[in-house]
Structures are given as structure tokens and as C-alpha cells.
C-alpha positions in Angstrom: -57.9 11.7 -44.0 -55.3 14.2 -42.8 -54.1 16.5 -45.5 -52.2 19.0 -43.4 -48.8 20.3 -44.4 -46.3 22.6 -42.7 -46.8 26.3 -42.2 -43.1 27.0 -42.4 -39.8 25.2 -43.2 -36.2 25.7 -42.1 -34.6 25.2 -45.5 -30.9 25.4 -44.6 -28.2 26.0 -45.0 -26.5 22.8 -44.2 -24.2 23.0 -41.1 -25.7 26.3 -39.9 -27.4 25.1 -36.7 -30.7 24.2 -38.3 -31.0 21.1 -36.0 -30.5 23.3 -33.0 -33.2 25.8 -34.1 -35.5 22.9 -34.9 -35.0 21.4 -31.4 -35.5 24.8 -29.7 -38.8 25.4 -31.6 -40.1 21.9 -30.8 -40.0 22.6 -27.1 -42.7 25.2 -27.3 -46.4 24.6 -26.8 -48.4 25.0 -30.0 -45.4 24.7 -32.2 -45.3 21.3 -33.8 -42.1 20.2 -35.5 -41.8 17.1 -37.7 -40.2 13.9 -36.6 -38.0 13.1 -38.4 -36.5 16.6 -38.4 -35.4 16.3 -42.0 -38.0 14.5 -44.0 -36.5 15.7 -47.3 -39.8 15.0 -49.0 -39.8 17.7 -51.6 -36.1 17.1 -52.6 -35.3 13.4 -52.6 -37.0 11.4 -55.3 -37.1 8.2 -53.3 -38.8 9.9 -50.4 -41.2 11.9 -52.7 -42.4 8.6 -54.1 -43.8 7.8 -50.6 -46.6 10.2 -51.5 -48.4 13.1 -49.9 -50.2 10.9 -47.4 -47.0 9.8 -45.9 -45.7 13.4 -45.7 -48.9 14.9 -44.3 -49.0 12.1 -41.8 -45.9 13.7 -40.1 -48.2 16.4 -38.9 -51.3 14.3 -38.1 -50.8 14.7 -34.3 -50.6 18.5 -34.4 -53.4 20.4 -32.7 -55.8 22.5 -34.7 -54.2 25.7 -33.5 -50.6 24.5 -33.7 -48.1 26.0 -36.1 -46.3 23.2 -38.0 -42.8 23.2 -39.3 -40.1 20.9 -40.6 -36.4 21.4 -41.3 -34.8 19.9 -44.5 -31.5 21.4 -45.6 -31.8 19.4 -48.8 -34.3 22.0 -50.0 -31.4 24.5 -50.6 -29.0 22.1 -52.2 -28.9 23.1 -55.9 -28.0 21.6 -58.3 -28.3 18.3 -56.4 -32.1 18.5 -55.9 -33.6 20.6 -58.8 -37.3 19.7 -58.3 -37.7 20.9 -54.8 -39.5 24.2 -55.4 -41.9 23.0 -58.1 -43.0 20.2 -55.7 -43.5 22.6 -52.8 -45.6 24.9 -54.9 -47.6 22.0 -56.3 -48.5 20.7 -52.8 -48.5 23.8 -50.6 -49.1 26.7 -53.0 -47.2 29.9 -52.3 -48.6 30.7 -48.9 -45.7 29.2 -46.9 -42.8 30.7 -45.0 -39.1 29.8 -45.0 -36.2 30.3 -42.6 -32.7 30.3 -44.1 -29.6 30.5 -42.0 -26.4 31.7 -43.5 -22.9 31.3 -42.1 -19.5 32.5 -43.2 -19.4 30.5 -46.5 -15.8 29.2 -46.0 -16.5 28.1 -42.4 -19.7 26.4 -43.6 -17.8 24.6 -46.3 -15.2 23.3 -43.8 -17.9 22.1 -41.5 -19.6 20.2 -44.4 -16.3 18.7 -45.3 -15.8 17.4 -41.8 -19.4 15.9 -41.9 -18.9 14.2 -45.2 -15.4 12.9 -44.1 -17.0 11.3 -41.1 -19.7 9.7 -43.3 -16.9 8.4 -45.6 -18.3 10.3 -48.5 -15.1 12.3 -48.9 -11.6 10.8 -48.4 -9.3 13.3 -50.0 -7.8 16.4 -48.4 -9.9 19.5 -48.1 -7.9 21.3 -50.8 -8.5 18.4 -53.2 -12.2 18.2 -52.1 -13.1 21.7 -53.2 -12.5 20.7 -56.8 -13.6 17.1 -56.7 -16.8 17.7 -54.7 -18.4 20.9 -56.1 -21.3 20.7 -53.6 -19.0 22.0 -50.9 -19.0 25.3 -52.8 -22.5 25.4 -54.3 -24.2 24.9 -50.9 -22.4 28.0 -49.7 -23.6 30.1 -52.6 -26.5 31.6 -50.6 -28.0 34.0 -53.2 -27.9 31.3 -55.8 -29.8 29.0 -53.5 -32.3 31.6 -52.4 -33.2 33.3 -55.6 -35.6 30.6 -56.8 -37.5 30.8 -53.5 -37.7 34.6 -53.9 -38.9 34.3 -57.5 -41.7 31.8 -56.7 -42.7 32.7 -53.1 -41.6 36.3 -52.8 -38.8 37.7 -50.7 -41.2 38.5 -47.8 -41.7 34.7 -47.4 -38.1 34.2 -46.3 -36.6 35.1 -43.0 -32.8 35.3 -43.3 -30.9 34.5 -40.1 -27.1 34.9 -39.6 -25.6 31.8 -37.9 -23.1 34.1 -36.1 -26.0 36.1 -34.6 -27.8 33.0 -33.6 -24.8 31.9 -31.6 -24.2 35.3 -29.9 -27.9 36.3 -29.4 -30.0 33.1 -29.5 -32.9 34.5 -27.5 -33.3 37.5 -29.7 -33.0 35.5 -32.9 -35.6 33.0 -31.6 -38.0 35.8 -30.9 -37.5 37.1 -34.5 -38.1 33.7 -35.9 -41.3 33.1 -33.8 -42.6 36.5 -34.8 -42.0 35.8 -38.4 -44.0 32.5 -38.3 -46.8 34.1 -36.4 -46.2 32.5 -33.0 -48.0 34.8 -30.5 -46.6 33.4 -27.3 -43.2 34.5 -25.8 -40.6 32.0 -26.8 -37.7 31.0 -24.5 -34.3 29.7 -25.6 -33.5 26.7 -23.5 -29.8 26.8 -22.6 -30.2 23.3 -21.2 -30.6 21.7 -24.6 -27.4 20.3 -26.0 -26.2 21.7 -29.3 -27.6 19.5 -32.0 -25.7 17.7 -34.7 -22.3 19.3 -34.0 -19.2 17.9 -35.6 -17.2 17.9 -32.4 -15.8 14.4 -32.2 -15.4 14.0 -36.0 -15.5 10.2 -35.7 -15.4 8.5 -39.1 -18.3 6.2 -39.8 -17.5 2.4 -40.0 -20.3 -0.1 -40.5 -18.6 -3.0 -38.7 -17.3 -1.0 -35.8 -20.6 0.8 -35.3 -22.5 -2.5 -35.4 -20.2 -4.0 -32.8 -20.4 -0.9 -30.6 -24.2 -1.0 -30.6 -24.4 -4.6 -29.4 -26.5 -4.8 -26.2 -24.5 -4.8 -23.1 -21.1 -4.3 -24.8 -20.8 -0.7 -23.5 -20.8 -1.9 -19.9 -18.3 -4.7 -20.7 -15.9 -2.3 -22.4 -16.0 0.1 -19.4 -15.4 -2.8 -17.0 -12.6 -4.7 -18.8 -10.9 -2.3 -21.2 -8.9 0.6 -19.7 -9.8 4.1 -20.7 -6.4 4.8 -22.2 -6.8 1.9 -24.6 -10.3 2.9 -25.5 -9.1 6.4 -26.3 -6.2 5.1 -28.4 -8.6 3.0 -30.5 -11.0 5.9 -30.9 -8.2 8.1 -32.1 -7.7 5.8 -35.1 -11.2 6.8 -36.4 -11.1 10.5 -35.4 -10.1 13.6 -37.3 -7.4 15.0 -35.0 -7.5 18.7 -36.1 -10.0 21.0 -37.9 -8.8 20.9 -41.6 -7.0 24.0 -42.8 -7.3 25.3 -46.4 -4.2 26.4 -48.2 -3.8 30.1 -48.9 -4.3 29.4 -52.6 -7.6 27.6 -51.9 -8.7 30.4 -49.6 -8.0 33.0 -52.3 -9.9 31.0 -54.9 -12.9 30.5 -52.5 -13.0 34.2 -51.5 -13.2 35.2 -55.2 -16.1 32.7 -55.8 -18.0 33.5 -52.7 -17.6 37.3 -52.9 -19.4 37.3 -56.2 -22.3 35.5 -54.7 -22.2 37.6 -51.5 -22.3 40.8 -53.5 -25.8 39.8 -54.7 -27.0 38.9 -51.2 -25.5 42.1 -49.9 -27.4 44.1 -52.5 -30.6 42.5 -51.4 -29.8 43.5 -47.8 -28.4 46.9 -48.7 -25.1 46.1 -47.0 -21.5 45.6 -48.2 -21.1 41.8 -47.9 -18.0 39.9 -48.7 -16.0 37.1 -47.0 -14.0 39.8 -45.2 -17.0 41.8 -44.0 -19.3 38.8 -43.4 -18.8 38.4 -39.6 -18.9 42.2 -39.0 -22.2 42.4 -40.9 -23.6 39.5 -39.0 -22.7 41.1 -35.6 -24.2 44.5 -36.4 -27.1 43.8 -38.7 -30.5 43.5 -37.0 -31.9 40.0 -37.3 -35.2 41.5 -38.2 -33.9 42.8 -41.5 -35.8 41.7 -44.5 -34.5 41.3 -48.1 -35.7 44.0 -50.4 -38.4 42.6 -52.7 -37.6 44.7 -55.7 -33.9 43.8 -55.5 -34.5 40.1 -55.9 -36.0 40.7 -59.3 -32.7 41.6 -60.7 
């Protein structure tokens, strides 16, 4: 019976290009990435109940020398999923590595809002949402999400990646990630791969519409008999027209909340990290930088 688990996990943060990195890694020989990309085994109770055999089966086709990984952003979604770390430790011990991607916290929040709007999980304005949907804020509290991992697995087990650096220097960041997980071959960032899971169209989910659209042969009939202008007009009804903008009052509030959390992360990295300095730090800091082990103890 196969009992294999992953050697590393991409644990978030949500809406920080984790799907893109997962896809890039999966294209390399001797790197085996799970399918589905986000099994969410250690976080979601209903999936955890499937049992270890189900989870380890996701890696059953990996070669003996393959490095195995999975990518579940639910693993850094406190307080939504509080049992994640104890379950990881129970099944995998403490000899596992984690990759965590951080993005400007307000921009990450906006991207999550768009995602949840399209999924019909949020229907209010973004200014209302930040008070009515606290996960928008908590999932951007990076030091709060990371600290339990540092305490259980050690800071050296986590590779921190800046989203902004991943976008500007993808090949260099890929090399850093592969070096971290012990991949000895030379990785290559594939520019031909489409960006994964991007909220570009912002098309709101609708069960009836989606079921009708997916009917076999209907796509060809639409293109043949329905003019493009009419199709575009119908699509506009379900589409978020513009990227939502926070009010100045909301921005001020969020900067105050996030700056307190970023101060802790900045102390771990030995940099001055705030909402105002975040992108500058992301541009100039070396992606190889590691969090100071001793700093995470405070």
C-alpha cells in the first residue's frame, strides 16, 4: 500500500499566483505535483475524513526519485481552518518544506473580494465587505498566518516569496524555489503557459447559466446564430465592469491593521516593511532571503 506524502507544500497566500507556480513546477521532470492542485486535505474536515489512503493516493504515480508537492492555500487561512498544522505534523512529522507567497496585503484583499464576488459568496460593496467578511483581512495577515508554521516546523522550513518579485523575475524565483526543495536540475520558467486562475473576466457564477452554456454543441450554435454584439451584451450583465476601489477611509483603516502585522514580518526579515514600503522591499530584497529563526520566537 502506498503511504507516500508530499515533500513540500505551497501553502498560500490565496490570490498570490500559487496556481501559476504549481503549474510551472509540474512541467519539470522528477517534480510531481498533485492533481487536484488544491487537495485541502489537512484543512477541510470533509476532505480529511476521506482518510490518509485517499491523500497518499494523490502521489501514487510519482517515481521513486521524484520530489512531490501540492498547493493548498487553505492551509494558511486562520481562523477558518484551525486544525491544519496539527494534522500535517501528525501525518508528515516536521521534516517537510513550505512555500508561502506574499503580495501587497491590500491588493491581495481586493483580488480575493473579486474572486468571492464571482463565486456569489460576497454581494456587498468592497467597503462593506471588509467589515462583514473578516477573512478578507485575516488572510492578508501574513505574520499571523506564518507564525504557527515557524513554531512547529522552524523558520528554515519556509521559503518566503514576494508575488511582485515572482511577476518581475519569474525565472530567478523559480530557481530559488527549486533550490529550496532540493531539485538538482536546472528549472525553466515556461513563458508559454497561461497565467493560472486569474480574475480577469470577473464573471459572476450562475448555476443555471453555467449549466446551459456547458450543454454539448451549444457553443457552436451560439457562434453561428447569435451575433457577437449580443453575446457581449449578455456577458456584461454578469461581469464586474471595473476593479473595485476602496474608499480613502477604508484604505486608512486597512493600512493601520496591516502595518502592525507587516512590522512583525519585517522584523523577521530585518527590513522596514509597511504597506507604503511593501513594493519597494519586494523589488530590492533578494528572493533567497530567509527569515531569522531567532526572531520568530518572539
